[in-house]
N, C-alpha and C positions, 0 to 999 in steps of 0.2 A: 969704646967699641959702640958702633951705631946700633940702634934697636932695629928689630924687624920692621916696625912701622915706618921708621925713618928711611929704610931701604925700599919701601914700597910694598911690603908684604903684610897680609892681614893675619891677625891672631886666629888660632884655630877656634876660638870662642866667638868670633864674629861671624855674622851671616854673610853669605855671598850674594851679590847682586846679579841676577840672571836675566838675560834677554832671550827671546825665542822668535825665530823666523819661520813662518809657516803655521798659521793658526786655524787652518780649515778643519783638519781631522787629527793628524798625529801630534801636532803641536800641543793642544790641550791634554792629550793623553800622556805624553811624556813629561809634561810639566807637573803632573800629579806626583812624580817621584821626587821633586825638589821643593815644591810649594810649601809643604808642611814645615820645612826647616830653613829655607832660604827666602830671599826677597825677589819677587818677580817685578822687575822695574820697567821693562820695555817689551812690547810685543809688536810683531810686524807681519803684514800680509798684503799682497797686491790686490786681493779681492775682498772688498768690504762685506759683501753679502755672505760669502762662504765663511768668512772669519767672524761674523757677527756674534755667534754664540761664544766663541773663545774669547773675543774681546770683552764681552759682558762678564764672563767668569773672572777675568783679571782686569776689572774696571779701573783699579788703582794704577795700573801700569800705563805708561805713555804709549800711545798707539802710533804706528808708522806704516807707510805703504812701501817705502824704499829702504832696504837694509843699509845702503850706503849712507843715507841721510841719518838713519838711526845711530850708526857707529860714529858719525861725525858729531851729532848733537849730544849724545850721551857721554862720549869721551871716557874719562876715567871713572864714570859712575858704574860702568859695566865690568864685571869680573869674568863672566863666561857667557857664551852664546850657544843655545841649543837650536839645531837645524832640522826642520821637518818639512822641507819643500819637496816638489818633484825632483827626481834624480839629477836632471840636467843643471839644477841650480846649486847642488851640494858644493861643488868645487869652488865656484866664485864667491859664495857666501862664506864658506869656511876659510878660504885664503884671506879674504878681506878682514875677517875677525882676527885671525892669527897675526896678520901684519900690524894690527893694533894691540898686540900682546894680550888678546883675549883667549881664554881657554875654550875649547870647543867640544861639544857632544854633537855628533851627526848621526842621523838614522841611516840604516843600511838601505841599499848598497852604498858604499862610501862615495863612489863617483860613477860616471858613465864609462870612463875609459881607464886602462892601466896607467897611461901617462898622467892623468889627473891624480890618481892614487899616489904615484911617486912624488908628484909636485907637493901634495899635502903632507906626505911623510917627511920630505925635506924641510918644508916650512915649519913643521912642529919642532924640529931640532933647531933650525935657524932662529926662531923667535922664542924658544925656550918656554913653550906652553904645554899644558897637559891636554891630551886629546883622547877621545873615546868614540868608537863606532857602536851604535846601538844595534845589537843583534840578539833578539830574544831567544832564538834557537840555540845559541851558544850558552846563554846564561841560566837556563833552567836547571834545577837540581837533578832532574832525570838524566840530563846530558852527562853530568859529572859521574853519576852512577853507572851509566852505560860505558863510559870510558874506563872506569875502574874494573868493570867486569872483563872488558876486552884485554886490558893491560895485565890482568891477573893470569891470562892464558886459559881460563875456564872454557872458552868456546873455540880454542885452537886458533890457527892462523886465518885471518880474514884477508882474502885476496880480491874479493868482488863485492861491490855494493850496488844495489838498485834503488832508485828513487823516482817518484813521479808526483805530479801535481795536477790540479784541475785547470780550468781556463784562466786567462788573464784576469786579475782582480779588477772589477768594474765592468767586465764584459768585453767582447770582441766587436769593435765597431764595423758597421756596414758602410764601406766607402766606395763610391763609384769609381770606374776606371780613370776618370779625369782628376781624381783626388778630392779631398774635402771641399765642399762648397763654401764660399765666403758668406759670412753672416755678420750682422751688426754686432759691434762690441758692446757688451752690457755697460751701463754707466757706472757700475760699481767696481769694474775691473780695469786695472792698468795693464793692457795687453802687452805693451812693449816691455814692461818690467817682468811680466810672467814669462815671456820668451827668453829673456836674459841673454845667454850666449848663443842660443839657437838662431838659425837664419830667419830673417823677417818673412812673414807670410800672413795672409788674411786669417781673421779669427774664424773658428768653428767650435761650437760647444763640445764636440767630441774630444777635442784636444785637452780641454781642462777637466772634463768629466771622466774621460777614459785614457788619461795620459800614459798609463803604463803600457798601453798597446802600441804607442808610437815610438819609432826608432830614435827620433831626435830628442825625446824627452825621458826615456827610461833605459834600463840596463837589461835588455834581453827579455822583456815581458815577464812571464812567470819564472824564468831562469834567474832573474835578479830580484825576485820577490819571494814567493813561498819556498822555492827550492833552496834559497839561502838558509832558511830555517830548517827545512827537511834534511839538508846535507850537513848542517852544523855539527851534529854529534859525530858523524863519520869523519868529517874534516879534522876534528879535534882528536878523536880516538886513534885514527890512522896516521896522524901527524903529517897530513898532506901539505902543510906549510913548509916542510923541510926540504922539499924538492919540487921543481916544476914538472908539469906533465911531459912525458916523452912523446905523446901523440894525442890529438883531439880530433875525433871523427864525427861528422854529422851524417848519421846513417840515413835518416829520412827527414824530409821537411815538407810541410803542406801549408798552403795559404799565404806564402810570402809575397809581398810587393814592396814598392819603394817607400811606402809610408809607415807600414806597421810590421811588427814582429810576426813570425809564422803562427798560424793557428795551432799547428802541432809540430813537434820536433823530437827527434830521438838522437841523443848525443852520447858518445863514449869517450871518456878520459882515461888514459893509461899513465900510471906513475911508476917510477923506478923504486928500488930499495931506498929507504930513508930512515934516519935516526936509528932507533933500535927495533924498527919493524923488520920482519924476516926478509932476508935477501930474496930478490925475485927478478934476476936479470932475464930469465927465459919465460917467466910467467908473471909479468908485472901486475900490480894491483890495478883493477879496473873499477872505475866509477861510472855507472850507466845511468843516464838521465833521460827521462821522457817527460815532455810537457804536452798536455792535451786537455780538451774540454770534455772528452768522453772516455769511457773505460778502454777504448782501443789502445791507449798508451800502455796498459798493463801487458798486453800481448807483445808489444814492441820491446819492452824491457827484457823479455826472455831472449831476445836476439843477441843480447850482450854475453850470454853464457858461452863458455869455451866448450868445444866438442871434446 
């Protein structure tokens, strides 16, 4: 019988060789979870200046600017890839890693679009790799405690949830009606690699500094950022993954244009009965979401209440 090593598997006593793509902010933060026990062998970022501190922290790791080059050069040396890039690069980087049989940890939100999510889910099965999306809102011990309280029935049936968040992380960019003005590309940045699958366009520092506000680079602004954490406990406790929404309504929206996500929005999701949650065909569970940079959002969430 062939040994695990002969079949290409590592012993549980061996360290994994980890690579990380996106070393500006989140990359170094998530690497602290594996660096004490595993080998950090490669790090990658398209912006030398933004990644300088992270590169210095993991100075023994080979540095790259192109994740494709990293995967090509490192080959069998990498066991897993951690991804902490802007949202629009999650899918291409994760897919490329899985196609080379690398296990993948990707920061939330997993992708920009549902289609990309399904693509990665199918790829994980096809290439037989372990995958995980990083979502701290789901992982906290307090979340598990909240779920157990709800499941115990101590607070009765929960049919409505309200959540809100502040402004888009990094701020709301001030863009003229003609769009972001073209600026010189910094010598430390590979702008084409940063754009990745997004349509080509002139560089503007607002895009790299406040990318969460831009439709082409993120998943809904605050909706795909802090509200993912805020609604994590409700999503898990109410088992909202067991059924798709029956309706999604955008009640109000302010500040929308062709480049950036709205300054404020109030969204209502309705869900049918699911799993062992109480049947609610006539009064479906409602998840009411408001995103805003001011407390005005608090008043809007009350509009979700049923009369």
